[in-house]
C-alpha positions in Angstrom: 0.0 0.0 0.0 1.4 3.4 -1.0 0.4 6.3 1.1 1.4 10.0 1.3 3.4 11.0 4.4 3.0 7.6 6.1 5.5 5.0 7.1 5.2 2.0 9.3 8.2 1.7 11.6 9.1 -1.6 13.2 7.6 -2.1 16.6 5.0 0.6 16.0 1.2 0.5 15.6 -0.5 2.2 12.7 -4.3 2.6 12.4 -5.7 2.7 8.9 -9.0 3.2 7.2 -9.4 1.0 4.1 -11.9 2.5 1.6 -10.4 2.4 -1.9 -11.7 -0.6 -3.9 -8.2 -1.9 -4.8 -7.1 -1.8 -1.1 -10.4 -3.5 -0.1 -9.5 -6.3 -2.4 -5.9 -6.3 -1.1 -7.1 -6.5 2.5 -9.4 -9.5 1.7 -6.4 -11.3 0.1 -4.1 -10.4 3.0 -6.6 -11.6 5.6 -7.0 -14.9 3.7 -3.2 -15.4 3.5 -0.6 -14.4 6.1 -2.1 -11.2 7.4 0.9 -9.1 6.4 1.4 -6.3 4.0 3.7 -3.3 3.4 3.4 0.4 3.6 5.5 2.5 1.4 5.6 6.3 1.3 4.7 8.2 -1.8 7.5 10.5 -3.0 6.9 14.3 -2.6 5.1 16.0 -5.4 3.5 12.7 -6.6 -0.2 12.5 -6.5 -0.6 8.8 -7.2 1.7 5.8 -7.4 1.3 4.7 -11.0 4.8 3.4 -11.2 7.4 2.0 -8.7 9.4 5.2 -9.2 6.6 7.2 -7.6 7.3 5.8 -4.1 10.2 5.0 -1.9 11.7 1.6 -2.4 11.9 0.9 1.3 8.9 0.3 3.5 7.5 -1.2 6.6 6.2 -4.8 6.7 3.3 -5.0 9.0 1.0 -7.6 10.6 -2.8 -7.0 10.7 -3.4 -7.1 14.5 -7.0 -6.0 14.4 -9.5 -5.5 11.6 -13.1 -4.3 11.8 -15.1 -4.6 8.5 -18.1 -2.4 7.8 -21.3 -3.2 5.8 -20.2 -0.8 3.1 -17.0 -2.8 2.4 -14.7 -0.4 4.2 -12.6 -1.5 7.2 -10.6 -0.1 10.1 -7.5 -1.9 11.0 -4.3 -1.7 13.1 -1.0 -2.7 11.6 1.9 -3.7 13.8 5.3 -2.9 12.3 7.5 -6.0 11.9 10.5 -5.1 9.8 12.1 -2.6 7.4 12.1 -4.0 3.8 13.4 -3.1 0.4 11.2 -3.8 -2.6 13.3 -5.9 -5.0 10.6 -6.5 -7.6 6.9 -6.9 -8.2 5.2 -10.1 -9.1 1.8 -8.4 -9.5 0.8 -4.8 -10.3 -3.0 -4.9 -10.5 -5.5 -4.8 -8.9 -2.9 -4.3 -6.1 0.9 -4.7 -5.9 2.5 -7.9 -4.6 6.2 -7.2 -4.0 9.3 -9.3 -3.7 11.2 -8.1 -0.6 14.5 -8.3 1.2 14.6 -7.5 4.9 16.8 -4.6 6.0 18.6 -5.0 9.3 19.9 -2.3 11.6 23.7 -2.0 11.9 24.6 -1.8 15.6 27.0 0.8 17.0 29.2 0.7 20.0 27.3 1.0 23.3 29.4 4.0 24.3 28.1 5.8 21.1 24.5 4.9 21.5 23.9 5.1 25.3 24.4 8.9 25.4 22.4 9.4 22.3 19.5 7.3 23.6 19.5 9.3 26.8 19.3 12.5 24.8 16.5 11.1 22.6 14.5 10.0 25.7 15.0 13.4 27.4 13.9 15.2 24.2 10.8 13.0 23.9 9.9 13.7 27.6 10.2 17.5 26.8 7.9 17.1 23.8 5.3 15.2 25.8 5.5 17.8 28.6 4.9 20.5 26.0 1.7 18.8 25.0 2.6 16.6 22.0 0.1 13.8 22.0 1.4 10.2 22.3 -0.2 6.8 22.5 -1.4 5.8 25.9 1.1 3.0 26.3 4.1 5.1 25.0 5.9 5.6 28.3 5.4 2.0 29.4 6.6 0.7 26.0 9.8 2.9 26.1 10.6 1.9 29.7 10.7 -1.8 28.7 13.1 -1.2 25.8 16.9 -1.4 25.9 17.6 -1.7 22.1 18.7 1.7 20.7 17.4 0.9 17.2 13.9 0.1 18.5 13.9 3.2 20.7 14.8 5.4 17.7 12.1 3.9 15.6 9.4 4.3 18.3 10.3 7.9 19.1 10.4 8.7 15.3 7.1 7.1 14.7 5.5 9.0 17.7 6.9 12.5 17.2 8.1 13.1 13.6 5.4 14.5 11.3 7.4 15.5 8.3 7.4 12.7 5.7 10.9 13.5 4.4 12.3 13.4 7.9 10.5 10.2 8.7 11.9 8.6 5.5 15.4 9.7 6.3 15.2 8.1 9.7 13.7 5.0 8.2 16.4 4.6 5.6 19.3 5.0 8.0 20.4 1.5 9.0 23.3 2.5 11.2 22.0 3.0 14.7 24.2 5.8 16.0 23.7 8.0 12.9 20.0 7.2 13.1 19.8 8.5 16.7 21.8 11.7 15.8 19.6 12.3 12.8 16.5 11.8 15.0 17.8 14.4 17.5 18.2 16.9 14.7 14.8 16.2 13.2 13.1 16.4 16.6 14.7 19.7 17.3 13.7 21.0 13.8 10.1 19.9 14.2 10.0 21.3 17.8 10.9 24.7 16.5 8.2 24.8 13.7 
């Protein structure tokens, strides 16, 4: 599924409303198969993804955790992010795309590099929450249970970054320490706007 200004980060939840006929058909297929599909972000200045060049070639693979269908054929669902993936090809284009994928893995950094960065990211997110930025109800509990810097960066980016280009830059950075540094810059930039 290609959407404007939307990414599905690993370990995050994304609510969606499915109303377009092709995505309704896709959802039926997904629910009958393995309950997974990908979210890719539409490139800026593009109105519709008519060609793979119209969207970013990295996206989030998600599991349908909940789905409520409606009489008119629409549905509300919640996706749980499982992994970053790169689209390596498409075996089907219509009525919806079916992609071939390769999983992208985070590249760990030295603990000395990431520990201080994680502390700064957590402090910054606490400031944003205190300033009134809305976060999911379980956000603090979820963060307190994590010790993986990559996962912390993804959850904070998903919760606080609104700009699609900034979200994509964080998503595409596989090296953990540079991802955390970039996240700090983007949080500061969005906090000033």
